[in-house]
C-alpha positions as CSV (number, residue, x, y, z in Angstrom):
1,X,-89.5,50.0,22.8
2,X,-87.6,49.6,26.0
3,X,-87.3,52.6,28.3
4,X,-83.8,53.7,29.5
5,X,-83.9,52.0,32.9
6,X,-85.0,48.7,31.5
7,X,-82.5,48.7,28.7
8,X,-79.7,49.6,31.2
9,X,-80.7,46.9,33.6
10,X,-80.9,44.2,30.9
11,X,-77.6,45.2,29.4
12,X,-75.8,45.4,32.7
13,X,-77.2,42.0,33.9
14,X,-76.0,40.2,30.7
15,X,-72.5,41.5,30.9
16,X,-72.3,41.1,34.6
17,X,-73.3,37.4,34.2
18,X,-70.5,36.9,31.7
19,X,-68.1,38.6,34.1
20,X,-69.3,36.3,36.9
21,X,-68.6,33.2,34.8
22,X,-65.2,34.5,33.8
23,X,-64.2,34.9,37.5
24,X,-65.3,31.3,38.2
25,X,-63.0,30.1,35.3
26,X,-60.2,32.3,36.6
27,X,-60.1,30.9,40.2
28,X,-61.3,27.3,39.5
29,X,-57.7,25.9,39.1
30,X,-57.2,26.3,42.9
31,X,-60.1,24.0,43.6
32,X,-59.8,21.6,40.7
33,X,-56.0,21.3,40.6
34,X,-56.0,17.9,42.2
35,X,-58.6,16.2,40.1
36,X,-57.4,17.8,36.9
37,X,-53.8,16.9,37.7
38,X,-54.8,13.3,38.6
39,X,-56.9,13.0,35.4
40,X,-54.2,14.3,33.1
41,X,-51.2,13.1,35.0
42,X,-49.8,16.7,35.7
43,X,-47.2,17.8,38.3
44,X,-46.8,21.2,40.0
45,X,-45.0,22.9,37.1
46,X,-47.6,21.7,34.5
47,X,-50.5,22.7,36.7
48,X,-48.9,26.2,37.2
49,X,-48.6,26.5,33.4
50,X,-52.2,25.4,32.9
51,X,-53.6,27.9,35.3
52,X,-51.2,30.7,34.0
53,X,-52.3,30.2,30.4
54,X,-55.5,32.1,31.0
55,X,-53.5,35.0,32.5
56,X,-50.8,35.1,29.8
57,X,-53.4,35.3,27.1
58,X,-55.5,37.7,29.0
59,X,-52.5,40.0,29.6
60,X,-51.4,40.0,26.0
61,X,-55.0,40.7,24.8
62,X,-55.8,43.6,27.1
63,X,-54.6,46.5,24.9
64,X,-55.9,44.9,21.7
65,X,-59.2,44.2,23.4
66,X,-59.4,47.9,24.5
67,X,-58.7,49.0,20.9
68,X,-61.4,46.6,19.5
69,X,-64.0,47.8,21.9
70,X,-63.2,51.5,21.3
71,X,-63.2,50.9,17.6
72,X,-66.1,48.4,17.0
73,X,-68.5,48.9,19.9
74,X,-69.5,46.7,22.8
75,X,-72.3,44.3,21.8
76,X,-70.6,42.1,19.2
77,X,-67.1,41.9,20.8
78,X,-68.8,41.1,24.2
79,X,-70.8,38.3,22.6
80,X,-67.7,37.0,20.8
81,X,-65.7,37.1,24.1
82,X,-68.5,35.2,26.0
83,X,-68.7,32.6,23.1
84,X,-64.9,32.0,23.3
85,X,-65.2,31.6,27.1
86,X,-67.9,29.0,26.7
87,X,-66.0,27.1,24.1
88,X,-62.9,27.1,26.2
89,X,-64.7,25.6,29.2
90,X,-66.2,22.9,27.0
91,X,-62.8,22.0,25.5
92,X,-61.2,21.7,29.0
93,X,-64.0,19.4,30.1
94,X,-63.3,17.1,27.1
95,X,-59.5,17.3,27.2
96,X,-57.6,14.0,27.4
97,X,-54.0,15.5,27.2
98,X,-52.1,18.5,28.5
99,X,-51.8,20.1,25.1
100,X,-55.6,20.0,24.5
101,X,-56.3,21.1,28.1
102,X,-54.1,24.2,27.5
103,X,-56.4,25.3,24.7
104,X,-59.3,25.7,27.2
105,X,-57.8,28.4,29.4
106,X,-56.3,30.0,26.3
107,X,-59.7,30.6,24.8
108,X,-61.2,31.6,28.2
109,X,-58.4,34.2,28.6
110,X,-58.9,35.5,25.0
111,X,-62.7,35.7,25.5
112,X,-62.6,37.3,29.0
113,X,-60.2,40.0,27.8
114,X,-63.0,41.2,25.5
115,X,-65.7,40.7,28.2
116,X,-63.8,42.7,30.8
117,X,-63.3,45.8,28.6
118,X,-66.8,45.5,27.4
119,X,-68.2,45.5,30.9
120,X,-66.1,48.6,32.0
121,X,-66.9,50.5,28.8
122,X,-70.6,49.7,29.1
123,X,-70.5,51.0,32.7
124,X,-68.8,54.1,31.5
125,X,-71.5,54.9,28.9
126,X,-74.5,54.0,31.0
127,X,-73.5,55.6,34.3
128,X,-72.1,59.1,34.9
129,X,-68.8,60.0,36.7
130,X,-70.5,60.3,40.1
131,X,-71.8,56.8,39.9
132,X,-68.9,55.1,38.2
133,X,-66.9,54.2,41.4
134,X,-70.0,52.5,43.0
135,X,-71.0,50.7,39.8
136,X,-67.4,49.5,39.3
137,X,-67.4,48.2,42.8
138,X,-70.7,46.4,42.4
139,X,-69.4,44.8,39.2
140,X,-66.3,43.6,40.9
141,X,-68.4,42.2,43.7
142,X,-70.4,40.2,41.1
143,X,-67.2,38.9,39.7
144,X,-65.9,38.0,43.1
145,X,-69.0,36.0,43.8
146,X,-68.0,33.9,40.8
147,X,-64.6,33.3,42.4
148,X,-66.2,32.5,45.7
149,X,-68.4,29.9,44.1
150,X,-65.3,28.4,42.5
151,X,-63.7,27.7,45.9
152,X,-65.5,26.0,48.7
153,X,-68.9,25.5,47.0
154,X,-67.2,24.0,43.9
155,X,-65.3,21.7,46.2
156,X,-68.6,20.4,47.6
157,X,-69.8,19.8,44.1
158,X,-66.8,17.6,43.5
159,X,-68.2,15.2,46.1
160,X,-71.2,14.5,43.9
161,X,-69.9,14.8,40.3
162,X,-66.8,14.9,38.2
163,X,-64.9,18.1,37.4
164,X,-65.5,17.5,33.7
165,X,-69.3,17.6,34.2
166,X,-69.0,20.9,36.0
167,X,-66.9,22.6,33.2
168,X,-69.2,21.2,30.5
169,X,-72.3,22.7,32.2
170,X,-70.5,26.0,32.7
171,X,-69.5,26.1,29.1
172,X,-73.1,25.4,27.9
173,X,-74.4,28.2,30.2
174,X,-71.8,30.6,28.9
175,X,-72.8,29.9,25.3
176,X,-76.4,30.7,26.1
177,X,-75.4,34.0,27.7
178,X,-73.4,34.9,24.5
179,X,-76.6,34.5,22.4
180,X,-78.6,36.7,24.8
181,X,-76.0,39.4,24.6
182,X,-76.3,39.5,20.8
183,X,-80.1,39.7,21.0
184,X,-80.6,41.9,24.0
185,X,-77.7,44.2,24.9
186,X,-78.4,47.8,24.0
187,X,-76.5,51.1,24.1
188,X,-78.0,54.3,25.6
189,X,-79.8,56.7,23.3
190,X,-77.3,58.9,21.4
191,X,-74.5,56.4,21.6
192,X,-73.6,54.6,18.4
193,X,-72.5,51.0,19.3
194,X,-71.2,50.0,15.9
195,X,-68.0,50.0,13.9
196,X,-66.8,53.6,13.6
197,X,-66.6,54.9,10.1
198,X,-63.1,55.6,8.7
199,X,-63.8,59.3,8.6
200,X,-61.5,62.0,7.3
201,X,-57.7,61.5,7.6
202,X,-57.5,64.2,10.3
203,X,-60.0,62.3,12.5
204,X,-58.0,59.0,12.1
205,X,-54.8,60.8,13.0
206,X,-56.5,62.2,16.1
207,X,-57.8,58.7,17.1
208,X,-54.3,57.2,16.7
209,X,-52.8,60.1,18.8
210,X,-55.3,59.4,21.6
211,X,-54.3,55.7,21.6
212,X,-50.6,56.6,21.7
213,X,-51.3,59.0,24.5
214,X,-52.7,56.1,26.5
215,X,-49.5,54.1,26.0
216,X,-47.3,57.1,26.9
217,X,-49.3,58.1,30.1
218,X,-47.1,58.0,33.2
219,X,-50.3,58.0,35.3
220,X,-51.6,54.8,33.7
221,X,-48.3,52.9,34.0
222,X,-48.1,53.9,37.7
223,X,-51.7,52.6,38.2
224,X,-50.7,49.4,36.3
225,X,-47.8,48.7,38.6
226,X,-49.8,49.6,41.7
227,X,-52.7,47.2,41.1
228,X,-50.3,44.5,39.8
229,X,-48.6,44.6,43.2
230,X,-51.9,44.0,45.0
231,X,-54.3,42.1,42.7
232,X,-51.7,40.3,40.7
233,X,-50.1,38.7,43.7
234,X,-53.5,38.0,45.3
235,X,-54.9,36.4,42.2
236,X,-51.9,34.1,41.8
237,X,-52.6,32.6,45.2
238,X,-56.4,32.8,45.4
239,X,-56.4,31.2,41.9
240,X,-53.9,28.4,42.4
241,X,-51.1,28.4,45.0
242,X,-52.9,29.5,48.1
243,X,-54.2,26.1,49.0
244,X,-50.7,24.6,48.5
245,X,-49.1,27.3,50.6
246,X,-51.5,27.0,53.5
247,X,-51.6,23.2,53.5
248,X,-48.1,22.2,52.5
249,X,-46.3,25.3,53.8
250,X,-48.2,26.1,57.1
251,X,-49.7,22.6,57.8
252,X,-53.4,23.5,57.5
253,X,-55.9,20.8,56.5
254,X,-57.3,21.0,53.0
255,X,-60.7,22.1,54.3
256,X,-59.1,24.9,56.4
257,X,-57.0,26.1,53.5
258,X,-60.1,26.2,51.3
259,X,-62.0,28.1,54.0
260,X,-59.3,30.7,54.3
261,X,-59.2,31.4,50.6
262,X,-63.0,31.5,50.4
263,X,-63.2,34.0,53.3
264,X,-60.4,36.1,51.7
265,X,-62.6,36.6,48.6
266,X,-65.5,37.9,50.8
267,X,-63.8,41.3,51.7
268,X,-62.4,41.5,48.1
269,X,-65.9,41.5,46.8
270,X,-67.8,43.3,49.6
271,X,-65.4,46.2,49.9
272,X,-65.5,47.0,46.2
273,X,-68.9,48.8,46.1
274,X,-68.3,50.3,49.6
275,X,-64.9,51.7,48.7
276,X,-66.2,52.8,45.3
277,X,-69.0,54.7,47.1
278,X,-66.6,56.2,49.7
279,X,-64.2,57.3,46.9
280,X,-67.1,59.0,45.1
281,X,-68.3,60.6,48.4
282,X,-64.9,61.7,49.7
283,X,-63.8,62.9,46.3
284,X,-60.5,61.1,46.3
285,X,-58.9,58.2,44.5
286,X,-55.2,58.3,45.3
287,X,-55.5,58.0,49.1
288,X,-57.4,54.7,48.8
289,X,-54.7,53.5,46.3
290,X,-51.9,54.4,48.7
291,X,-53.4,52.8,51.8
292,X,-54.4,49.6,49.9
293,X,-50.8,49.1,48.7
294,X,-49.4,49.6,52.2
295,X,-51.8,47.0,53.7
296,X,-50.9,44.6,51.0
297,X,-47.2,44.9,51.7
298,X,-47.8,44.3,55.4
299,X,-49.8,41.1,54.8
300,X,-47.2,39.5,52.5
301,X,-44.3,40.4,54.8
302,X,-46.1,38.8,57.7
303,X,-46.7,35.6,55.8
304,X,-43.0,35.6,54.7
305,X,-41.4,36.6,58.0
306,X,-44.0,36.4,60.8
307,X,-43.7,33.9,63.7
308,X,-46.1,31.0,64.1
309,X,-48.3,31.5,61.1
310,X,-51.2,29.1,61.8
311,X,-54.8,29.2,60.9
312,X,-55.6,32.5,62.7
313,X,-52.6,34.4,61.4
314,X,-53.0,33.1,57.8
315,X,-56.7,34.0,57.8
316,X,-56.0,37.5,59.0
317,X,-53.3,38.0,56.4
318,X,-55.4,36.7,53.5
319,X,-58.4,38.8,54.7
320,X,-56.1,41.8,54.5
321,X,-54.8,40.7,51.0
322,X,-58.4,40.4,49.8
323,X,-59.5,43.7,51.4
324,X,-56.6,45.7,50.0
325,X,-56.8,44.2,46.5
326,X,-60.6,44.8,46.2
327,X,-60.3,48.3,47.6
328,X,-57.6,49.3,45.3
329,X,-58.8,47.9,42.0
330,X,-62.1,49.7,42.2
331,X,-60.6,53.2,42.5
332,X,-57.7,52.3,40.2
333,X,-60.1,51.7,37.3
334,X,-62.0,54.9,38.1
335,X,-58.7,56.8,38.1
336,X,-57.7,55.3,34.8
337,X,-61.0,56.3,33.2
338,X,-60.7,59.8,34.6
339,X,-57.1,60.2,33.3
340,X,-57.9,60.0,29.6
341,X,-60.6,61.3,27.1
342,X,-63.8,59.2,27.1
343,X,-63.1,58.0,23.6
344,X,-60.2,55.8,24.8
345,X,-61.5,54.9,28.3
346,X,-61.7,51.3,27.3
347,X,-58.1,51.2,26.2
348,X,-56.9,53.0,29.4
349,X,-58.7,50.6,31.7
350,X,-57.5,47.6,29.7
351,X,-53.8,48.8,29.9
352,X,-54.0,49.2,33.7
353,X,-55.7,45.8,34.1
354,X,-53.0,44.2,32.0
355,X,-50.5,44.5,34.8
356,X,-52.7,42.4,37.1
357,X,-52.7,39.4,34.9
358,X,-49.1,39.7,33.7
359,X,-48.0,39.5,37.3
360,X,-50.5,36.7,38.1
361,X,-49.1,34.6,35.2
362,X,-45.5,35.3,36.2
363,X,-46.1,34.5,39.9
364,X,-48.1,31.3,39.1
365,X,-45.4,30.1,36.7
366,X,-42.3,31.1,38.7
367,X,-43.6,30.1,42.1
368,X,-44.4,26.6,40.7
369,X,-40.9,26.4,39.2
370,X,-39.3,27.5,42.5
371,X,-41.2,24.8,44.4
372,X,-40.4,22.1,41.8
373,X,-36.7,22.9,41.6
374,X,-35.9,23.7,45.2
375,X,-33.3,21.5,46.9
376,X,-34.6,22.4,50.4
377,X,-37.3,20.8,52.4
378,X,-40.6,20.6,50.5
379,X,-42.6,22.2,53.3
380,X,-40.4,25.2,54.0
381,X,-39.9,26.1,50.3
382,X,-43.6,27.1,50.0
383,X,-42.9,29.9,52.6
384,X,-39.4,30.8,51.4
385,X,-40.7,31.4,47.9
386,X,-43.0,34.1,49.2
387,X,-40.2,36.6,48.6
388,X,-41.6,36.7,45.0
389,X,-45.1,38.1,45.8
390,X,-43.8,40.2,48.7
391,X,-41.2,41.9,46.5
392,X,-43.7,42.7,43.7
393,X,-46.1,44.1,46.4
394,X,-43.4,46.5,47.5
395,X,-42.8,47.7,44.0
396,X,-46.6,48.3,43.7
397,X,-46.5,50.5,46.8
398,X,-43.7,52.6,45.4
399,X,-45.7,53.1,42.2
400,X,-48.8,54.0,44.2
401,X,-47.0,56.9,45.9
402,X,-46.6,58.5,42.5
403,X,-50.3,58.3,41.4
404,X,-52.0,61.7,41.1
405,X,-55.6,62.6,42.1
406,X,-58.1,62.3,39.3
407,X,-61.6,62.7,40.9
408,X,-63.7,64.9,38.7
409,X,-64.1,68.5,39.7
410,X,-67.7,69.6,40.4
411,X,-67.9,71.6,37.1
412,X,-66.8,68.5,35.1
413,X,-69.7,66.4,36.3
414,X,-72.8,65.9,34.1
């Protein structure tokens, strides 16, 4: 019989590994865009659609995934999500046409929607409120390491092997993790991780009311718009268009553009546990949310309007984008959890997270369309089209100003 600390460590490690793999899949199109495009004969609009497919599916599935996890437990949905992610990577590695290739990120988006909610719900039941901010930050750091590996390190791998081999190996590894989750993930003592019984009619009505309260919560919708303005715009460029913007728009070399994006992911990951800990220690969520949105707006406006944006200026701007996005998402998830009853925490976090990927999908698709359809010079259009992420970032800042404080009062702690 495993003791509590061992069971928690094994359970956390398995889901964090699946989370790591998901982030690699999420940001890989930025690195593999050229070889995938050349292999399948895709242009900018099609590449944008391929990368955005993951985010569209992920967005649509966030609320259903939250309901599934809250209703059926964590272990089996997490394993299913990891399985679908692995199958999606394998299909992409074997694809010979655009239509088949689209099925890969579709399955990855479907699978990772379950994995994300499972990770956050597992953290919520294994760690108390005073630790949740820090643990969420560490989890996001692990995910960010996956995205960092998908940038410059993955580009180095392409010098030695084909992109299809990389995705096939990733898919097989993911399938192994899915099996391990089924066999080894455990819930803490006293928590029933299984399908909830139907129960009396009154209990079912109460459950439905709680879910409806999640959808009607003004606080959750404000959080959704706030992190969509930071993380949604950042993901769209870190995951696809950043290299094109920096190389085609600002004249950086491919290596320099890749370096900027890789370095931008470092503060995104490293600041997550730090800000989570500071938020727990300073007993505030909203002030971090406000400041993060403000910094994000400043960085996008500088990229859009600033003079002489070269390597140094673009590096600083993307570092700020990574820092502000990582800092905000950590406390936003904590605020979402603290805004609703524990029984629907998974649904609340999923709803807030939905905004990030909806905006990512929109920006990746529309930005590609703007570039492809522009009648102006091909270089300047990459910069001119930045009004799209900049405007969304401003909307996120406005929403952030309306977020209320949620940090648990001392008497509410356990």
